[in-house]
C-alpha positions, -999 to 999 in steps of 0.1 A, spaced: 883 -58 624 884 -80 593 848 -72 583 855 -35 588 886 -37 567 865 -52 538 840 -24 535 833 -10 500 843 26 509 880 23 499 894 10 467 922 -14 476 933 -47 462 924 -67 492 889 -52 493 884 -58 456 896 -94 459 873 -100 489 842 -86 474 848 -102 440 852 -137 456 823 -132 480 800 -117 454 808 -145 430 804 -176 452 780 -163 480 755 -144 458 758 -146 421 766 -183 419 737 -194 441 713 -171 422 725 -183 388 721 -219 399 685 -212 409 678 -195 376 694 -225 357 670 -248 376 641 -227 366 651 -227 330 653 -265 331 618 -266 345 607 -243 318 621 -266 291 602 -295 307 568 -277 309 567 -255 279 544 -265 251 555 -260 215 529 -257 187 542 -279 159 512 -270 138 529 -237 128 565 -226 124 582 -230 158 596 -200 176 633 -201 182 628 -192 219 597 -204 237 595 -189 271 560 -202 279 530 -181 288 525 -158 318 510 -186 339 540 -208 333 564 -179 341 546 -172 374 546 -209 383 584 -209 381 588 -176 400 604 -193 430 635 -199 410 635 -164 395 628 -147 428 658 -164 444 680 -152 415 666 -117 419 672 -118 457 708 -131 454 716 -106 426 701 -77 447 723 -87 477 754 -86 456 745 -52 440 737 -37 474 765 -51 496 795 -56 472 795 -27 448 827 -7 447 820 23 424 850 46 420 858 70 392 827 61 373 837 24 372 826 -7 390 855 -26 404 836 -58 414 829 -76 381 801 -96 396 780 -66 404 771 -59 367 766 -96 363 742 -97 392 722 -69 376 721 -90 345 709 -119 367 682 -97 381 670 -88 346 669 -124 335 649 -133 367 623 -107 358 623 -119 322 616 -155 330 589 -144 354 573 -126 324 576 -93 342 590 -78 311 587 -41 320 610 -46 351 633 -67 329 635 -40 303 643 -13 329 670 -35 344 687 -42 310 685 -6 300 701 4 333 730 -20 326 735 -7 291 737 29 303 756 25 336 781 -2 325 786 11 290 824 5 294 820 -32 303 813 -61 280 782 -70 301 765 -42 281 764 -64 250 747 -93 267 723 -68 282 715 -54 248 708 -89 235 684 -96 264 669 -61 259 661 -71 223 646 -104 235 624 -84 260 611 -61 233 603 -92 211 582 -107 240 562 -74 244 558 -73 206 577 -40 203 595 -54 172 608 -21 159 628 -14 191 640 -50 192 653 -48 157 670 -14 165 689 -29 194 699 -59 174 712 -37 146 731 -16 172 746 -47 187 755 -62 153 773 -30 143 796 -33 173 808 -68 163 843 -65 150 848 -31 165 843 -38 203 850 -68 225 816 -84 221 816 -118 239 816 -149 217 784 -162 233 766 -130 222 780 -132 187 768 -169 185 733 -160 197 725 -128 179 715 -145 146 692 -169 165 675 -138 182 672 -121 148 655 -153 135 632 -154 165 622 -117 159 612 -123 123 593 -155 130 573 -138 158 567 -108 135 551 -132 111 578 -129 84 596 -162 86 612 -159 52 632 -130 66 645 -154 93 659 -179 68 695 -164 64 698 -159 101 688 -194 108 714 -207 84 741 -187 102 729 -197 136 729 -234 127 766 -230 117 775 -210 149 755 -228 176 768 -263 181 747 -274 211 728 -304 197 693 -296 211 691 -260 200 709 -267 167 683 -294 159 655 -270 168 669 -244 144 673 -270 117 636 -281 122 624 -245 119 644 -239 88 628 -271 73 594 -258 82 601 -225 64 613 -243 33 582 -265 34 559 -235 37 578 -219 7 572 -250 -14 609 -260 -14 602 -297 -8 637 -310 -16 654 -288 9 628 -293 35 631 -331 31 669 -328 35 666 -308 67 639 -330 82 661 -361 76 690 -343 95 665 -338 124 656 -375 123 693 -386 124 699 -366 155 669 -380 174 671 -354 202 635 -350 213 608 -375 205 581 -349 198 604 -331 173 614 -364 157 578 -375 154 567 -342 138 596 -343 114 582 -377 103 547 -363 99 560 -334 78 580 -357 56 547 -376 50 531 -343 40 559 -336 15 551 -369 -3 547 -364 -41 527 -390 -59 543 -381 -92 578 -387 -81 575 -413 -53 558 -446 -44 536 -443 -13 538 -480 -3 569 -477 19 556 -445 34 522 -460 42 538 -491 57 560 -469 79 531 -448 91 510 -479 99 539 -493 118 540 -461 139 503 -467 147 513 -499 165 541 -482 186 529 -476 222 549 -444 222 525 -430 196 493 -438 215 486 -400 219 497 -392 183 474 -415 164 453 -385 152 484 -370 135 494 -403 120 460 -409 105 460 -373 92 494 -380 75 479 -412 60 450 -391 47 473 -366 31 492 -395 13 458 -409 1 448 -375 -12 480 -373 -31 473 -407 -46 438 -396 -55 422 -422 -32 396 -399 -17 375 -427 -1 405 -439 19 414 -403 27 379 -397 42 382 -429 63 416 -418 76 404 -383 84 373 -396 103 397 -418 124 420 -388 129 390 -368 143 379 -398 165 414 -403 180 420 -366 185 414 -362 223 442 -340 235 452 -321 203 424 -296 196 442 -281 167 447 -315 149 410 -323 156 401 -290 139 423 -294 109 413 -330 103 376 -321 107 381 -292 83 397 -314 56 370 -340 61 344 -313 57 360 -301 24 361 -337 10 325 -344 19 315 -310 4 332 -319 -29 311 -351 -29 280 -330 -23 274 -348 9 264 -316 26 250 -333 57 283 -349 67 302 -318 55 282 -296 78 288 -319 108 326 -318 103 325 -280 97 308 -276 130 334 -298 147 362 -278 131 347 -245 143 345 -257 179 383 -262 180 397 -239 153 418 -210 168 408 -176 156 443 -169 142 440 -198 118 446 -187 82 412 -179 65 394 -184 98 366 -160 87 361 -177 54 359 -211 72 334 -196 96 313 -183 68 314 -216 49 303 -234 81 274 -210 85 263 -215 48 265 -253 48 248 -255 82 220 -232 69 216 -254 39 215 -286 58 191 -272 84 167 -262 56 170 -296 39 165 -313 73 132 -293 77 120 -307 43 131 -343 53 114 -342 87 82 -326 75 80 -351 47 85 -380 72 59 -366 96 34 -361 67 40 -397 56 34 -410 91 3 -388 94 -11 -403 62 -7 -439 74 -38 -458 85 -42 -455 123 -36 -492 131 -4 -492 111 7 -460 127 0 -473 162 19 -505 155 49 -484 143 48 -462 174 44 -493 197 75 -509 181 95 -477 190 82 -478 225 91 -515 229 127 -507 220 128 -481 247 113 -505 273 139 -532 264 167 -507 266 156 -495 301 154 -532 312 189 -539 299 203 -509 318 185 -519 350 200 -555 347 234 -540 339 233 -518 370 222 -548 392 251 -568 380 275 -539 385 264 -535 421 267 -572 427 302 -572 412 312 -544 435 301 -564 465 319 -595 453 351 -575 447 350 -560 482 345 -595 496 374 -609 476 397 -581 488 387 -588 524 394 -625 520 430 -617 509 438 -605 544 467 -581 552 489 -592 523 472 -572 497 504 -562 480 514 -598 473 506 -617 441 471 -632 442 471 -670 446 509 -673 450 520 -658 418 521 -671 382 507 -657 350 474 -638 355 453 -660 333 465 -692 351 454 -678 384 417 -685 390 414 -661 420 430 -632 401 409 -640 370 377 -640 391 386 -607 407 395 -592 373 361 -603 358 343 -588 388 361 -555 385 353 -554 347 316 -560 354 317 -533 381 331 -508 356 315 -518 323 285 -540 331 276 -570 310 289 -565 275 286 -588 244 320 -598 229 319 -577 197 334 -546 181 328 -513 199 319 -532 230 325 -500 251 294 -484 235 263 -496 254 238 -481 228 249 -485 192 218 -473 175 195 -443 178 159 -454 183 140 -422 190 131 -390 172 152 -359 177 122 -339 190 143 -307 192 140 -306 154 102 -306 157 79 -277 165 52 -279 191 54 -275 229 48 -304 253 29 -293 282 13 -322 300 12 -360 303 -15 -380 285 -36 -406 302 -49 -423 271 -50 -424 233 -81 -423 213 -84 -433 177 -91 -398 164 -71 -367 154 -74 -353 189 -41 -359 206 -32 -352 242 1 -336 249 27 -359 265 63 -359 278 65 -397 282 84 -414 254 65 -446 263 32 -430 255 18 -430 219 7 -393 223 44 -384 227 48 -392 190 13 -384 177 15 -348 190 42 -340 165 23 -352 134 2 -330 111 -30 -348 117 -54 -319 110 -58 -298 78 -45 -267 96 -13 -286 108 -8 -300 73 -10 -265 58 16 -253 84 38 -282 75 36 -275 38 45 -238 45 76 -249 64 86 -271 34 80 -242 9 101 -218 29 129 -243 35 131 -252 -3 132 -216 -13 160 -208 11 179 -239 2 176 -231 -35 188 -196 -29 218 -208 -9 227 -233 -36 226 -205 -62 240 -174 -44 264 -188 -19 276 -221 -32 272 -216 -69 258 -251 -71 235 -243 -100 222 -278 -109 212 -284 -72 196 -250 -71 175 -258 -102 165 -291 -87 155 -275 -54 135 -247 -70 118 -272 -93 108 -293 -63 92 -261 -49 71 -256 -81 60 -293 -81 48 -290 -45 32 -256 -50 11 -259 -81 -13 -234 -67 -4 -198 -60 22 -192 -33 37 -159 -22 72 -171 -31 62 -185 -65 71 -155 -86 105 -152 -70 112 -189 -76 100 -187 -112 123 -157 -118 153 -176 -102 146 -206 -125 144 -183 -155 178 -168 -146 193 -202 -139 181 -218 -172 190 -187 -192 225 -189 -177 227 -227 -185 216 -220 -221 184 -240 -217 162 -217 -238 130 -238 -238 129 -239 -200 139 -203 -197 112 -193 -221 87 -214 -201 93 -196 -169 94 -162 -187 59 -169 -201 47 -181 -167 58 -149 -150 44 -126 -178 11 -145 -179 4 -148 -142 20 -115 -130 18 -90 -159 21 -59 -138 51 -70 -117 86 -56 -120 97 -91 -129 74 -91 -160 86 -57 -171 122 -67 -168 116 -99 -189 95 -81 -216 120 -52 -220 157 -63 -219 167 -26 -221 145 -17 -192 174 -4 -171 192 12 -200 160 33 -207 158 43 -171 194 52 -171 187 79 -196 162 96 -173 172 121 -146 176 109 -111 178 73 -124 196 58 -94 175 78 -70 143 64 -86 158 30 -88 166 31 -51 130 41 -42 118 11 -63 143 -11 -46 134 0 -11 97 -6 -19 106 -41 -31 124 -47 1 94 -36 21 72 -60 1 96 -89 8 108 -91 -28 143 -98 -19 153 -112 -52 143 -80 -69 163 -60 -43 194 -80 -52 188 -77 -89 182 -39 -87 213 -34 -66 235 -52 -90 221 -31 -119 229 1 -99 265 -10 -93 270 -14 -130 258 21 -137 279 43 -113 298 30 -84 306 66 -73 270 77 -68 260 85 -32 231 60 -33 255 30 -40 263 24 -2 225 22 4 221 -3 -24 249 -24 -9 233 -23 25 198 -32 12 213 -61 -9 232 -74 22 202 -75 45 181 -90 17 206 -118 16 202 -121 54 164 -125 49 171 -155 27 195 -169 53 225 -165 29 249 -154 56 280 -154 35 267 -131 8 254 -107 34 288 -106 51 306 -101 18 285 -71 8 287 -55 43 325 -59 42 326 -43 8 305 -15 20 327 -9 50 359 -11 30 349 9 -1 326 35 15 340 41 50 323 75 54 289 66 40 258 72 61 249 35 64 285 23 71 281 24 109 250 1 106 271 -24 85 300 -22 110 275 -29 139 261 -60 122 296 -73 114 308 -66 150 278 -85 165 287 -114 142 323 -113 154 334 -106 118 346 -70 121 377 -58 138 385 -21 133 420 -29 146 428 -55 120 447 -32 97 468 -17 124 505 -26 127 517 -41 161 531 -7 170 499 12 161 478 -14 179 499 -12 210 496 26 210 459 24 206 455 0 235 478 22 256 457 52 248 425 33 256 440 22 289 450 58 297 415 72 290 400 45 312 423 55 341 427 93 338 400 120 337 409 152 319 399 183 338 418 213 324 401 238 346 414 221 378 448 227 395 478 212 377 514 202 383 544 201 359 564 169 366 597 155 354 603 117 356 641 112 355 665 83 352 685 88 384 714 68 371 720 91 342 709 125 354 716 142 388 682 148 404 696 174 428 714 193 401 682 194 380 661 207 410 687 235 415 685 245 379 647 245 380 647 266 412 671 291 395 649 292 365 618 298 387 635 327 405 645 343 373 614 338 352 585 330 375 593 346 408 557 359 412 541 325 407 551 311 442 562 278 428 577 250 448 600 221 437 601 187 453 612 152 444 605 116 454 613 81 441 589 71 414 599 36 403 632 18 408 659 41 393 633 66 382 627 97 403 600 124 400 604 161 403 572 180 409 567 218 402 535 229 419 511 243 414 492 260 387 456 272 386 447 253 355 461 234 325 466 266 305 490 281 330 508 248 335 513 244 297 527 279 293 552 272 320 560 237 305 567 250 270 589 278 283 608 255 307 615 226 283 629 250 257 653 266 282 689 254 275 699 260 312 672 237 326 674 212 297 710 210 285 719 190 253 715 152 257 692 154 287 659 150 270 664 113 263 666 106 301 637 129 312 600 127 306 583 160 313 545 163 313 516 184 327 492 166 349 461 175 371 463 171 409 437 142 407 456 124 380 489 129 398 480 104 425 468 79 399 500 82 379 521 76 410 502 43 417 501 32 381 539 38 375 534 38 337 548 71 326 548 61 289 510 55 290 503 89 305 528 106 281 507 93 252 476 108 267 494 141 275 506 144 239 471 140 226 451 160 251 475 188 260 503 192 235 481 188 204 452 210 216 
C-alpha cells in the first residue's frame, strides 16, 4: 500500500517528498560518489605536458577515459534509475529536483568516459527540457566543455557567450559563475591562442580559491607571460607557485622555468647554478636530471659559456630516459651548438636523435627535419671521403705492415671474446653459489643474515651481495663507467663500405687476390674491403669525387657555408687534375664563389680555365658575354627557348646550369607559363645533388604560388611522399572537421540516384511531438500527393531522437521534388520547428547504413553536397 501510494502518477506533497529523498540518497548520491572517485583516479593518472602551455582542464586521453569507465558507468546507471523511477512531470515542470541533476550526472559520466557525442546530446537535452531550472546553466557550461574537447571551438564559444550574457539577469549558480572564466581560458589555450586566455585566467585566479586549481591557473598565466617575453611578471607568478608548494611536478617545473628566465645582464648565475646542482643531488629529482642539466645549459648559454653548455646538453640527453620531449629538445639544442662550431659530424648525430623523439606538432618541425636531412647528407658524403681515403691508405701499405695491422685488430677481438667467456663462467658460478647460500639459510629467509648488524659488518651478507653482483654484472674493474663492458670500438663499420661478403675464406695469400669472408678473425674479412686492384682504386676515386662535389654543393646551396664550399671544391680539383665529367661544374661553382667573395684573381683563373678547356659550352658563353641573357631576352619566345636549353642541360646532367637558367628565368617574368616548369626542373636538379632542403623549398614555392600549374601535382606528390605536404594544413579546425566528416560519409555511403529513395525526418522527441508531426505529414500527403501512394512510419533513432520515414519514391529526383515542397510547407513545418528536425533524402540502401551509424550530421553534410547542391 505504501509503495503504491508513492507512485509518480499523482502530484502530492508526500509523493514529492518521498521521491526527492529517495532519488537523492538512493540514486544520485551513490552515482555522484562513484563519479567523484573516478575524477580522483583521473587526477592521479593524467599526464600533463609541461613542455608547452598547460591546459586548464586535462581530462586525459581516450584510453584513460575508458580505463576509468567503471566509475562513470555506475554514475550513468544510478542517474538513469533516478530519471526512470522518480520523475514527476506535471504542467511542463519536473517536481523532483534530483531528476534534472541525475541527467547532469549522466552527461558527466559520458564526458569522463570520452563518449562526447552522448555527453553532448545529454547536456543539450537538459538545456532544452529544463530551461526553467538553474541546472540548465551548469549543463550549458558542460556543453561548452564538450564542444572544446571535440574541437568545435566556435560552438563552445557561442555557448559560453550565451551563458555569460545570463549572468546578472538570471539565477546563475555561484559555482558556474566562478568556473566560466576558467572554461573560457581553457577554450583559448586549446584553440592555440593563449594570449586571449590571459584576462580570463586573471579573473579565474581571483574567483577560484581552491589551492590546487588556483596554483595551476597561476602557473599557466606565468607560462603565457614567459612566452610573451614578459619575464618580470612570469618570475613573480612562478614564485607564487613555489610558495604554495602544492604538487611537486608543478613546483619543479616552475623552478626550471625560472632558470630559463635568467638574464646574464641583470643577474648573477652563481646562486642559480648552485641551486640547480643541489637539485641534482636530491633523490626526488632522480627522474628529472635531464631537465636540470638542460636548465644548467641554458644558464651557461646566457653566460656565453658554450663549452659548458654543450657538456650539460650532452648529459641532459644521456639522462633523458623517460621524457622523450626533453631528449628531443636537448638533442636539438646540442645539434645547433655543434653546428655553429662547424662540428657537422656531432651536429648530425644530435639532429638524428632529436628527430627520433621530436613530436610533429613541434614549432618549425619541418624546418628541423630539413636541416637534419641536409647535415646528414653532408656528413654522409664527408664520411665517404674519409673512409675511402683510409682504405686507399691501407691498400698502399706494404703487405707485411698491412697484415700486422690486421692481425692486431684480430687479436683485440680474440681477447674480447675470451674476456666475455670468462665473465660468463664467473656469472654462472656466482649464480650457483648464491643458490647454495640461500639454501643454507633454511626457512628463515626473511630474517637478517648473520643475526643482524650493518650490512658491511656481516661477512655472510657481504659474500652473498658480492655473488649477486657477479651474477648480474660479471667481473668488472673498479673504474668510471664500470657498467660498460666494452669502452672502445675496435672494428670497422662495414655497413659503410661497399662490397658483398659471400663466403668464408680458408687462407690468405700474399697477392691482390682476396677471398671473400664473413669471419672478423680472418684477414680476408678486412682485405676484401680494400681497393687493391687498379679497377677498385678507380672506383674508390670516383666515390670520393662524387662525394666532394655533393658536399661542396650542400655547403654552398643549403648551408651558405661559402669558405667550406670553396675548400671542398678545391679539394676536388686537386684530386682530379685530369678531366672528370664533373670538373666543368666544379670550376663554374668556384668561379661564382670567388666572384662573390671579391677574389678577382681566383675568379679569373677559373673563368679562363672554363673558356680554355670548354669553349663551346654554355658555361663559357655565359662567362664571355655577361649580357648573354639580356640579349636572349630581346628575342621572341625567350623563356620558351631558355626552357628548352634548360631541359637539355637537365638531360645531360648539367644540374648547375639548370639551377642557373631557372634563376635567370625567374628574374625575367614570374608570370610566364613556363615558370612553374623552371621551378620544377630546378627542384629535381637540387635532388640530383642531394640538396634536399633546396628541393623542398622550390617545390613548396611551386605549390603555393602556382597551384593550378601543369606540374604542380607532380610537386605535391613528391612532397607528400616525403611527408612534407599536407593539403589540410591551411584549413581551420571547423573546415578540417567538415572535410573529415565528408570523407567518412563518402567511405560509408554510396550515391545511387536512380534507385528507390525515402524522405526521412530525424526529430528531437523532447521538443517536437512525433505523433503530431506524422499527422501533419499524412494530411499533407492526402492533400498534395494522394496519387503517390506514400506511407508514413516512425521508429526510435538514437536516444531522444526519433525518425519519421516517408516511403517510397522511384528515384532521387522524385524524392527531392517532394522534399523541397514539404519543407517549405508552413503546415508541416511551423515556425521554430526547423531547429529540432533534420530532414533529408536517402536511398533505400543507405537508409540501413544510416540507422546503424546513427550520425545524422555526417549524412546531412553528404546530402547537402550530393543532393541539394546538384
